[in-house]
C-alpha positions as CSV (number, residue, x, y, z in Angstrom):
1,X,0.0,0.0,0.1
2,X,1.6,3.4,-1.0
3,X,1.5,6.4,1.2
4,X,-1.1,8.2,-0.8
5,X,-3.5,5.2,-0.4
6,X,-3.2,4.8,3.2
7,X,-6.1,6.1,5.4
8,X,-5.3,9.2,7.4
9,X,-6.1,7.5,10.8
10,X,-3.6,4.8,10.8
11,X,-1.0,6.8,12.9
12,X,-1.6,4.3,15.9
13,X,-0.6,1.4,13.8
14,X,3.0,2.6,13.2
15,X,5.8,0.4,14.8
16,X,7.0,3.3,16.8
17,X,3.7,3.8,18.5
18,X,3.9,0.4,20.5
19,X,5.7,0.5,23.8
20,X,8.5,-1.9,24.5
21,X,7.8,-5.0,26.6
22,X,9.6,-5.0,30.1
23,X,12.2,-7.4,30.8
24,X,11.8,-10.2,33.2
25,X,14.2,-8.4,35.6
26,X,12.0,-5.1,35.3
27,X,8.7,-7.0,36.0
28,X,10.4,-8.7,39.0
29,X,11.7,-5.5,40.5
30,X,8.2,-4.0,39.9
31,X,6.4,-6.9,41.8
32,X,9.0,-7.7,44.4
33,X,7.6,-6.3,47.7
34,X,10.9,-5.9,49.7
35,X,12.4,-3.7,46.9
36,X,9.1,-1.5,46.9
37,X,9.3,-1.1,50.6
38,X,13.1,0.1,50.1
39,X,12.2,2.4,47.2
40,X,9.3,3.8,49.2
41,X,11.6,4.6,52.2
42,X,14.4,6.0,49.9
43,X,11.8,8.3,48.1
44,X,10.3,9.5,51.5
45,X,13.8,10.1,52.9
46,X,14.5,12.3,49.9
47,X,11.3,14.1,50.1
48,X,12.1,14.9,54.0
49,X,15.6,16.3,53.2
50,X,14.1,18.6,50.3
51,X,11.3,19.7,52.4
52,X,13.7,20.3,55.4
53,X,15.8,22.4,53.4
54,X,12.7,24.5,52.1
55,X,11.8,25.2,55.6
56,X,15.2,26.6,56.6
57,X,16.4,23.5,58.1
58,X,19.4,23.3,55.7
59,X,21.6,26.1,57.2
């Protein structure tokens, strides 16, 4: 099918539209509860540091 005969609404069918499939390691890290707890703690500690600095605690 040439470009001129293609319907205008097929942009979603291009190969670049599709997302990549996560690897087995990525799926494991997203579903492994101990790692999720560690990430939760790390993110919250980072937020506490940022908030502490914004409230004058970083002097």
